[in-house]
C-alpha positions in Angstrom: 7.3 -7.8 -12.1 5.1 -10.9 -12.6 3.4 -11.8 -15.7 0.1 -10.7 -14.2 1.5 -7.2 -13.5 2.8 -6.6 -17.0 0.7 -4.1 -19.0 -1.4 -5.6 -21.7 -0.9 -4.4 -25.3 -4.5 -5.2 -26.0 -7.3 -2.7 -25.9 -10.9 -3.6 -25.1 -12.7 -4.4 -28.4 -15.3 -1.8 -29.2 -17.6 -1.0 -32.1 -15.0 1.1 -33.9 -12.5 -1.8 -33.8 -15.1 -4.2 -35.1 -16.0 -1.8 -37.9 -12.4 -1.3 -38.9 -11.8 -5.0 -38.9 -14.8 -5.8 -41.1 -13.9 -3.0 -43.5 -10.3 -4.1 -43.9 -11.5 -7.7 -44.6 -14.4 -6.9 -46.9 -12.6 -4.3 -48.9 -9.5 -6.4 -49.6 -8.8 -7.3 -53.3 -6.3 -9.8 -52.1 -4.9 -11.1 -48.9 -1.7 -12.9 -47.8 -2.7 -16.5 -47.1 -0.7 -18.7 -44.7 -1.1 -22.5 -44.8 0.8 -25.5 -43.6 3.0 -27.2 -46.2 1.6 -30.8 -46.5 5.0 -32.6 -46.7 6.7 -30.8 -43.8 4.1 -28.8 -41.8 6.2 -25.7 -42.4 4.3 -22.4 -42.7 3.8 -21.4 -46.3 2.7 -17.9 -47.3 1.3 -16.7 -50.6 -1.2 -14.2 -52.0 -4.6 -14.8 -53.3 -7.5 -12.8 -54.8 -10.1 -12.4 -52.1 -13.9 -12.0 -52.1 -16.6 -12.4 -49.5 -19.8 -14.5 -49.2 -23.0 -12.8 -48.2 -22.3 -13.6 -44.5 -18.9 -11.8 -44.7 -16.8 -15.0 -44.9 -13.7 -14.5 -47.0 -13.6 -16.5 -50.2 -10.7 -17.4 -52.4 -10.5 -18.9 -55.9 -7.4 -21.0 -56.4 -5.9 -23.6 -58.7 -5.7 -27.2 -57.6 -2.1 -27.1 -58.8 -1.0 -24.5 -56.3 0.7 -25.4 -53.0 -1.9 -23.5 -51.0 -4.8 -25.6 -52.5 -3.0 -28.9 -51.7 -2.2 -27.6 -48.2 -5.8 -26.6 -47.5 -7.0 -30.0 -48.6 -4.6 -31.7 -46.3 -5.1 -29.4 -43.3 -8.0 -26.9 -43.1 -6.1 -24.5 -40.8 -5.1 -21.2 -42.4 -4.8 -17.5 -41.7 -5.3 -14.4 -43.8 -3.6 -11.0 -43.5 -5.7 -8.1 -44.8 -4.7 -4.4 -44.9 -2.6 -2.4 -47.4 0.4 -0.3 -46.3 0.1 3.4 -47.3 2.6 6.2 -47.3 5.4 6.2 -44.6 5.9 3.5 -42.1 4.0 0.4 -43.2 3.5 -0.6 -39.6 1.6 2.6 -38.9 -1.3 1.3 -41.1 -4.1 -1.0 -39.9 -4.0 -4.7 -40.7 -6.1 -7.7 -39.7 -5.0 -11.3 -39.2 -7.8 -13.8 -39.3 -7.5 -17.4 -38.1 -9.6 -19.5 -40.4 -10.8 -23.0 -41.3 -11.1 -23.8 -45.0 -14.3 -25.2 -46.6 -13.9 -26.3 -50.2 -17.1 -25.6 -52.2 -18.4 -28.5 -54.4 -18.1 -27.7 -58.0 -21.7 -28.4 -59.0 -23.3 -26.9 -56.0 -25.7 -23.9 -55.8 -23.3 -22.4 -53.3 -20.6 -22.3 -55.9 -22.8 -20.7 -58.5 -23.6 -17.9 -56.1 -20.0 -17.4 -55.1 -18.9 -17.4 -58.7 -21.3 -14.5 -59.5 -20.2 -12.4 -56.6 -16.5 -13.1 -57.2 -16.7 -12.2 -60.9 -18.4 -8.9 -60.2 -15.6 -8.1 -57.8 -12.8 -9.5 -60.0 -14.0 -9.4 -63.6 -10.7 -10.7 -65.0 -11.3 -14.0 -63.1 -14.0 -14.8 -65.6 -11.1 -15.9 -67.9 -10.3 -18.9 -65.7 -13.0 -19.3 -63.1 -14.6 -22.3 -65.0 -11.3 -24.1 -65.7 -11.7 -27.7 -64.2 -8.7 -27.2 -61.9 -10.0 -24.0 -60.2 -12.0 -24.2 -57.0 -13.5 -22.0 -54.4 -12.8 -22.1 -50.6 -14.7 -20.3 -47.9 -12.2 -19.4 -45.2 -14.5 -19.4 -42.1 -13.2 -17.1 -39.4 -12.5 -18.5 -36.0 -10.9 -15.5 -34.4 -8.9 -12.5 -35.4 -6.2 -10.0 -34.3 -6.5 -6.4 -35.3 -3.6 -4.0 -35.3 -5.1 -0.6 -35.9 -1.7 1.1 -35.8 0.8 1.7 -33.0 -0.8 1.0 -29.6 -4.1 -0.1 -31.1 -4.3 -3.9 -30.8 -7.6 -5.9 -30.4 -8.7 -9.5 -30.3 -11.9 -10.3 -32.2 -14.2 -13.2 -32.3 -15.9 -14.8 -35.3 -19.1 -13.0 -34.3 -17.3 -9.7 -34.6 -16.5 -10.3 -38.2 -19.6 -12.1 -39.7 -23.0 -10.9 -40.8 -25.8 -12.6 -38.8 -28.8 -10.6 -40.1 -32.0 -12.6 -40.6 -32.3 -10.7 -43.9 -29.1 -12.2 -45.3 -30.6 -15.0 -47.4 -33.4 -12.8 -48.8 -30.9 -10.1 -49.7 -28.6 -12.6 -51.3 -31.5 -13.8 -53.6 -32.2 -10.2 -54.8 -28.5 -9.0 -54.8 -27.8 -9.4 -58.6 -31.0 -7.5 -59.6 -30.4 -4.8 -57.1 -26.8 -4.3 -58.2 -27.9 -4.1 -61.9 -30.7 -1.7 -61.1 -28.4 0.6 -59.2 -25.7 0.6 -61.8 -28.1 1.2 -64.7 -30.9 3.4 -63.3 -28.9 5.2 -60.6 -25.5 5.2 -62.2 -24.1 8.2 -60.2 -25.0 6.6 -56.9 -21.9 4.6 -56.7 -19.7 7.6 -57.3 -21.5 9.5 -54.5 -21.1 6.6 -52.1 -17.5 6.1 -52.8 -16.5 9.7 -52.6 -18.7 10.8 -49.7 -18.6 7.8 -47.4 -15.3 6.0 -48.5 -13.1 9.1 -49.2 -12.4 8.0 -52.8 -10.9 11.0 -54.7 -11.2 9.7 -58.3 -12.4 6.9 -60.5 -15.7 5.8 -62.2 -17.3 3.7 -59.5 -19.8 0.9 -59.7 -21.6 -1.2 -57.1 -20.3 -4.8 -57.1 -22.0 -6.1 -53.9 -25.0 -5.4 -51.7 -25.5 -7.3 -48.5 -27.1 -6.9 -45.1 -24.1 -5.0 -43.7 -23.0 -2.7 -46.5 -21.9 -1.8 -50.0 -19.0 -3.0 -52.1 -17.7 -0.5 -54.7 -15.2 -0.9 -57.4 -13.4 1.3 -59.9 -10.9 -0.5 -62.2 -8.5 -2.3 -59.7 -9.7 -0.3 -56.6 -12.2 -1.6 -54.1 -14.0 0.3 -51.3 -16.3 -1.0 -48.6 -19.0 1.1 -46.9 -20.5 -0.4 -43.8 -24.0 0.6 -42.7 -24.5 1.9 -39.1 -26.5 -1.2 -38.4 -27.2 -4.5 -40.3 -30.4 -4.5 -42.2 -33.0 -6.7 -40.5 -35.4 -7.0 -43.4 -34.6 -7.1 -47.1 -37.2 -4.5 -47.7 -34.9 -2.0 -45.9 -32.4 -2.1 -48.7 -34.1 0.4 -51.1 -34.8 2.9 -48.4 -31.3 2.7 -46.9 -29.6 3.3 -50.3 -32.0 6.2 -51.0 -31.4 7.7 -47.5 -27.6 7.5 -47.9 -27.8 9.2 -51.3 -29.9 12.0 -49.9 -27.7 12.5 -46.9 -24.5 12.6 -49.0 -26.0 15.1 -51.5 -27.4 17.3 -48.7 -24.0 17.7 -47.0 -22.1 18.2 -50.3 
């Protein structure tokens, strides 16, 4: 049998695979991070808290004293592994490997201030050290990805498959903080409804920690869930009606 005749382990990438990949990445509290050790070029793996930018790009907050920060400053190439094992065989559960290029965010930039706000909503305890002078943010810009959705379910994905490209992204980012605060104060039960009906959460007191053009980030203590809309919002004005529609739909179906 020639190489050409061998069966491929890869399936054709479809919308279900894209949705699973985006959900795995955007719902991760932490990821395994692989970098290249500066002195030797040897692969070096660690674990970092993970957030996302409003375009879906993974974001990490790291100390300048850590090996992975020094490595990323020397060589931008990295990869992330997202996906938590559940009961039984850990290899039966979906996971996503993302090949990335790191972008360090300047300390005094507007971009850092925005990332800081999003990251702290997602990881409140990070407020204790986020402003330490030796801590810095990196955006880990996806180049391509490999999704293993379980046995016999392997897919290759592009950066376009993972990122949010909606023209409403910037406008939604500008109004995100106000919208999150409004939902959590004036519609406090909405987060519980979203988490339980759309994300399968069985317990917890949920709050909204992120609203972007592609979905909702929800948190309860140390748990995170991500709900992806059926389609990205094309206009920031759609956010209110979409949140209300989802709430009505969930309550109507019990």
